[in-house]
C-alpha positions as CSV (number, residue, x, y, z in Angstrom):
1,M,0.0,0.0,0.0
2,L,1.3,3.5,-0.9
3,I,-0.1,6.4,1.2
4,V,0.5,9.7,-0.5
5,E,0.2,13.0,1.5
6,N,0.1,15.5,-1.3
7,K,-3.1,15.7,-3.4
8,D,-1.4,16.7,-6.7
9,T,1.1,13.8,-6.2
10,F,-1.7,11.5,-5.5
11,F,-3.6,12.3,-8.7
12,S,-0.4,12.0,-10.7
13,L,0.3,8.6,-9.3
14,K,-3.3,7.6,-9.7
15,A,-3.0,8.3,-13.4
16,L,0.0,6.0,-13.5
17,F,-1.8,3.3,-11.5
18,Q,-4.6,3.4,-14.1
19,E,-2.1,2.8,-16.8
20,G,-0.8,-0.2,-15.0
21,I,2.4,1.5,-13.7
22,N,2.6,0.7,-10.0
23,R,6.2,-0.4,-9.6
24,W,9.0,1.9,-8.6
25,N,12.6,1.0,-7.7
26,G,11.7,-2.7,-7.6
27,K,8.7,-2.2,-5.2
28,S,5.2,-3.0,-6.4
29,F,2.1,-1.4,-4.8
30,S,-1.3,-3.0,-4.9
31,M,-3.2,0.1,-3.6
32,L,-2.8,3.9,-3.6
33,I,-4.3,5.9,-0.8
34,Y,-4.7,9.6,-0.4
35,G,-3.5,10.5,3.2
36,E,-5.0,14.0,3.4
37,G,-1.6,15.5,4.4
38,R,-2.7,19.1,4.1
39,K,-4.8,18.6,7.3
40,I,-1.5,18.1,9.2
41,L,-1.5,21.9,9.5
42,Y,-4.7,21.6,11.5
43,G,-3.6,18.7,13.7
44,E,-5.6,16.1,11.8
45,G,-2.9,14.5,9.6
46,R,-2.6,11.5,11.8
47,K,-6.2,10.3,11.1
48,I,-4.7,8.1,8.3
49,L,-3.1,6.0,11.0
50,K,-6.5,5.3,12.5
51,S,-7.8,4.2,9.1
52,I,-5.1,1.6,8.5
53,S,-6.7,-0.7,11.1
54,F,-9.7,-1.1,8.8
55,F,-7.6,-3.0,6.2
56,E,-8.0,-6.1,8.5
57,E,-11.7,-6.0,7.5
58,I,-11.1,-6.1,3.8
59,E,-11.6,-9.7,2.8
60,E,-8.9,-9.9,0.2
61,Y,-6.3,-8.7,2.7
62,K,-7.3,-10.9,5.7
63,G,-4.4,-13.0,6.8
64,L,-1.9,-11.3,4.6
65,S,1.1,-9.4,5.7
66,T,0.6,-5.9,4.4
67,S,3.2,-3.2,4.2
68,F,2.3,0.5,4.2
69,Y,4.6,3.0,2.7
70,Y,4.1,6.7,3.3
71,F,5.2,9.3,0.8
72,G,4.9,12.8,2.3
73,D,6.6,15.9,3.4
74,L,9.9,15.7,5.2
75,D,8.8,17.7,8.1
76,A,8.6,16.4,11.7
77,E,4.9,15.4,11.5
78,G,5.3,13.6,8.1
79,I,8.4,11.7,9.3
80,S,6.7,10.6,12.5
81,I,3.7,9.2,10.5
């Protein structure tokens, strides 16, 4: 799973995913998620962390080891997420 903080970057990557391009630097991603990074300014940027737990409820991901990668700003909040 690739979580992207920036909306413009998300839409650019979404277009690539729709073309079947979902592999970078040897790493394939099965899902792209918009992480609403702009809300970090308002103290809500961490809500994506609460949403990750819901992946256990998605049938096709039950029992699988799933890795989440976060692509966001290199500020203190983005790094801690």
